[in-house]
C-alpha positions in Angstrom: 59.8 3.2 -11.4 61.4 2.6 -14.6 64.3 4.9 -15.9 63.3 7.2 -18.8 63.5 4.8 -21.8 64.7 7.7 -24.9 67.8 8.5 -22.0 68.8 5.0 -22.4 67.8 5.0 -26.4 69.7 8.9 -26.3 73.6 6.6 -24.9 73.1 3.6 -27.1 72.7 5.4 -30.2 75.4 8.0 -29.0 77.7 4.8 -28.7 76.8 3.2 -32.4 77.0 7.3 -33.6 80.4 6.1 -32.1 81.0 3.0 -33.3 80.4 4.1 -36.7 84.2 5.6 -37.0 83.4 8.6 -38.1 84.2 10.8 -35.6 83.5 13.8 -34.6 85.9 16.4 -31.3 82.0 16.6 -29.8 80.9 12.7 -29.6 83.5 12.0 -25.9 81.4 15.1 -24.5 78.2 14.3 -25.5 78.8 10.4 -24.1 79.8 11.7 -21.0 76.7 14.1 -20.7 74.0 11.5 -21.3 75.9 9.5 -19.0 75.6 11.6 -16.4 72.2 12.5 -16.4 71.2 8.7 -16.8 73.0 8.0 -12.8 72.1 12.0 -11.7 68.0 10.6 -12.8 68.5 7.7 -11.0 70.0 9.7 -7.8 66.8 12.0 -8.0 64.9 8.8 -7.9 66.5 7.1 -5.2 68.0 3.8 -7.5 71.9 4.3 -5.7 73.1 1.1 -7.2 72.7 1.3 -9.8 73.6 5.4 -10.4 76.6 4.6 -9.1 77.3 2.3 -11.9 76.4 4.9 -14.5 77.8 7.8 -12.4 81.8 5.1 -11.9 81.5 4.8 -16.2 80.1 8.7 -16.1 83.9 9.9 -14.1 86.2 7.6 -15.9 84.4 9.4 -19.5 84.2 12.8 -17.6 88.4 11.9 -16.9 89.6 11.0 -20.5 87.7 14.2 -21.7 90.1 16.0 -23.1 91.1 19.8 -21.9 89.5 21.7 -24.4 86.4 20.0 -25.3 83.3 22.5 -25.8 81.7 23.7 -22.7 81.9 23.3 -19.7 85.0 22.7 -20.6 86.4 18.6 -18.6 87.4 19.9 -15.7 84.0 20.7 -14.7 82.1 17.7 -16.0 84.8 15.7 -14.3 83.5 18.2 -10.5 80.1 17.3 -11.7 80.8 13.6 -11.5 81.6 13.7 -8.9 79.2 16.1 -6.8 77.1 13.4 -8.1 78.9 10.0 -7.0 78.7 12.3 -2.9 74.9 12.2 -3.5 74.9 8.7 -3.7 76.3 8.3 0.0 
């Protein structure tokens, strides 16, 4: 089963948008959300080895979010990723 192409496209487009130098305060949160969703999708579809790599990146992104990044707050993003990482074990 292939990964949903739109999810990988969303991550690529978000990275491209952030690289253009016109920052939005929501950019890091959107990227963290997209990467987390991809990792969760991989866990759900029984691909824990791939999920672990993606979720490790998602955790780094979530931990780098400012405390007031939007809703939900950064600690919730971190907890979400940590929970998903636990499901890969």
